[in-house]
N, C-alpha and C positions, 0 to 999 in steps of 0.2 A: 484580293478584294479589299477596297478601301471603303469604309462605312461612310465616308464623307463624299463619295462619288455622287454625281447627279447625271441623270440620263434623259435624253429626248427619246421617247418611246412610240410616238404616233403623231401623224400629221393628217389633217383633213382639209380639203379645199372646197370652194364653192364659187360658181360663176353664174351671173344672170345670162339672159339670151345673148347669143353672139351673132355678130353681123360681119360681112366683109367690110374692110375699111373704106372702100370707095362708096358703099352704101351709106354709112354713117356720115361721111363728108357731104354726101348729097342732102341729107337732112339738115346738117348744120350750116352749110355754106350755100345751099340751093333754095333758100327761102324767098318768097316774093319780095321784091324790092331791093334784093342784093345783086349787084352787078355780076353777069355771068362769068367775067374773066376772073373774079375772086375764086369761084368754084374751080375753074380751069387751073389757076394757080395752086389751089390747095391740093388737087388731085395729082398734079405734076410733082409737088413737094413730097406727097405721100409716097410716091413710087420709090423715093430715095431713102425712106426711113427703114424699110425692110419689114414693116408691120403687116401682117396678113389679115388679122381679125381684130375686132373691138368687141368687148362685152359691155352691156349697158343696162341699168335699171330703168332707163327713161322709156316712157311711152312715146315713141316718135310720131305717132298719129296725133298727138296733142302738142307736140313741140312747135314753138319754143316755150309753151306753158310747161311747168315742172310737175310731171305726174308719174308716179311709179307705174311700170307696166303691169304689176301685180303686188297685192299686199304681202305676198310670200317673200318679197324682196326688201322688206323693211328691215332696217339694221338689227332690230330686236329679234325678228324671225330668223335672220341669218345666224346670229349668235346662238340661238337656241337649237337650230338645226345642226350647227357644227359640234356643240356639246353633245347632242344625241348621237352623232357619228362617232365621237370618241368614247362615249359611255358604253359602247359594246365591249371594249376591252377593260374598262375600269369603271366601277360603280361611282356615280356622282358623289356618294357620301365620303369617298376617299380624296376628293378634291378640296384642298384647304385654302387655295389662293386663286383668284380670278383677276386677269388684267385684260382690258379691252383698249384698243387704240383706233384712231381714224384721223384723217385729215379733212376729207370731205364725206358728209353723211346727210341723208334725207331725214334723219331722226329729228322729230320736233318737240316731243314731250320730254323735256330735258331734266325734270325734277321728279323724283331722285335721278341721279344720273344713270346712264344705260347700264353700266356694270351692276349697279344695285338692282335694277329692274330685271336683268337677266338672271342674276343669282337668286332673286325671289321667285321667278317664273319657273326655274328648274329646281327649286328647293335645295340649293347647294349649302352644305354645312361648312361654311368658310371659317377658318381659324385666324385669318388676317383680313383687314378691310379690303374690299374690292378696289382695284386700281383702274382709273380711266385716264388715258393719255390722249389729248387731242392737239392737233397743229403742231406736232413735232417732226413733220416731214417724213420722207421716205425711210428714215432710220429708227422710227418709233418701235419697230418690232425688236430690234437689238436691245433697246432700252428696257423693254418689257421682259425679254429673256434674262437680262441681267437681274432684274428683281425676282424673277421666278427661281432662278439658280440659288439666289441668296436665301429665299424662302425655304427651299428644299434641303439646303444644307443645315438649317437650324430647326427643321421639323421632320416629322415622319409622315407627312402628307404630300399629295401630288399638287402641282401647280398647272393652271390652264392659261395659255396665252392666246388671245384672239386679235387678229389685225383685219380690219374690214376698210375697204376704200370704195366710195361711190363717186369717183372723179367726175363722171359725166354729169352728175347732178349740178356741178358748178359751171357747166358749159355757158359761156357768156362771150362768144368771140367778137373780136374787133373786125368789122367788115370793110373799113375804110382803108385802102391801101396807103394812103398818104399819112396815116397816123404813125407817129414815131414808134409806137408799141405794136404795130400790125404784125411784124415778123415774130416777135416774142410771143404774142398771143397764138399765132398760127402754129408755132412750134409746139406750144403746149397741147393744142387740140389735135395734133397729129400723133401724140405719144400716149396719152393716158387713157386707161380703161378701168373697168370696175371688177372687183372680185374680193374674196375673203379667205382667210386661212386660220386654222387653229393648231396649236402645238401643245402636246402633253408632255410635261416634265415630271419626273419622279426621282425620289431619293434611291439609293443603292438597295435598300431593303425591299423595294417594290419591283426592281428592275428584272428580277429573274422570272417574273411572270410574262415577260414578252420575249418573242423569238429574235427580234432585231432591235438593237438600241444604238443610239449615238451617244457615247460617253463624252460629256462636255469636259474638255481639257482646260479651257481658259476662255474668258470673255472680257472685252474691254470696250470702252466708249470714250468719245471725245467731243469737243466742241471748238469752233472757230467762227467768229462773226462773218457772215457773207449774205449778199442779198441778190445773187443771180437767179434765185427761184423765188418768186414773190407774187403778191396780188396787189393790184392797183385799181382803184375805183370799181372793185368787183370783178376785174378781169385777171385771170390766171396768166402769168407771164413766166416763160423760161428764156433766160438770157443765152447768148451764144458762146459764153466762155465756160460752160460747165465742164466740158472735156479737158480744158486747160487748167482747171482748178481742182476739182474734187478727187479725180483718181490719185493725182500726186499727193494730195493732202491726207486722204485715208491710208494710203500705202506708207507714207513716211511717218505718220503720227500713230498708227494702230497696227497695220498688218506686219510690217518689217520688224518693229520691235517685239511683236508677240512671237514671230518665228525665231528670232534671235534668242529670246527668253527660253525657248524649248529646244534650242540647238537644231533647228530645222532650216532647210532651204525651200524655196518655192517648189522645186522638183519633188520634194517629199510629200507634198500635199496633192492628192490625185483629183479630188472633187472641189470645185469652187462654185459656190452659189453667191454670185455677185449681183448687186442691184442693177436691174436693166433700165438705166437712165437713157438708153439709146445706143445703137451700135457704135457710133464714134466714141462714146464714153467707154464702152466695154473694151473696144479695141485699144484704147490707151494703156490698158493693163498689160499689153504685150510689149510695151516699151521697156527695154532693159533698164532705163533710168527710173522706171516706176516699179514694176514687179517682174517683167520679162516672162510672163505667162505664155504658154503655147496655145495654138489654136484648139487643140484637144481639151486643154484645161478650161477654156472659155465656152466650149461647145454647148454645154447645158444651159448656160445663161443666155447665149445668143439665140438658142432655139426657143427658149421660153419667151423671149422678147418678140420673136417673129410670130409665135402662136397666140400670144396674149396681149402684147403691147406692154406699156409700163403700168404695172399694177400698184405703183407707189410702195407703201411699206409692205404689202403682201407679196411683192415681186420675188423676194429672196426665198420665201417659204414655198412658193410654187416650184422653183428650181430645187430646193432642198427636198421636197417630197419626191421628186424624180430620182434623186440620188439615194434617198432613204429606201425606196422600193426596188432599186436596182439589185439584182442578185449578185452576190460576191462570195466566193469561197474563202477569202482571206481578209483579215482585218485591214482597214484603209483609213487614211486621214482625209478631213475635209475642212473647209473654211467658209464661213458665211461672212460676207462683206456688205455692209449697208451705209448709205450716205444720202443726205438730202437737205432741204431747206433749213436755213439757220446759220451756219452749217452744223448739224449733228452728224456723227458717224460712229461706226463701231465695227468690230469683228468678234467671230466666235470660232475657236478651233475645236474640233471634235474627232474622235476615233470611232469608227464604225465596228460593232462587234456582235456576236450572236450570244444566245442564252448561255452557252457553256462557259463564257468568260465570267459570268456572275458567280459561278460555283467554284472558281479557282481560289485557293487560299491566298 
């Protein structure tokens, strides 16, 4: 046992109402005054993405006006609900650090910040200032985990990380096919969905209270200037070179060096929770020049994308929850890989173990 170990011990997720992808496109591209061939083009393109469902906080009866389908889906209520879900295993008084991130949010009352409001609402006895990270792209969850791990290493309290994304709140599609940004706008509206996740991180002294933990072996983050994912005049745009840029970048600058540092090959890591930027992006990680992952290693991430779409920074955590809850008789390794606008990126290496591991000398 190493007293400086830090463990991920629980994950909770949350989704707003879900719709078939064709239904959502009908609301977004089938509005009066929009040429019918635009909707036809959107639905044709959607069949190639592999996304079966979208989740959304929007009241589509009011669309294109921005209205929440229910007050229960406000960002503050989401955060409080996730804390309540994780408090079943750990009293709120034991949480010393709270971090919340988002890229798109319907939150309006921004002072004090959302993290402060949530901490006050749930009466958390934090020993470090609450952290709020906004507009750091799909990798913000990894940045939060890095802060949480550092906190747990220097304290004897737990840390709570919440990632929430209300991507559909930013729906503002370009409808004119002749617009130079039409395809980049369409690509964004075919991919992104809404959801939230919370991760509970604890120091070694608390880990024995949980039947399953992911011991965090290492975590690293990086940055490289890039603008293929951007907003322009209020329109969310995703360029067509993502798959040619980001997988190679995060692999060469983060994943491969971390594996080498710990004397591991990709085959030594069974579970991969890779950000679901899209199937072409995921499949690039099979390229031997990038990571050479197998279809089986990518299965969890690919299935999460088909089921939920791109949940932005929450994507990795939805896949990680699947792996966390999978029954396993033997310890196993896993890797979380995230990347997004900016470009920010990062990876986390973990070992899955059971409670007996914490009682070993």
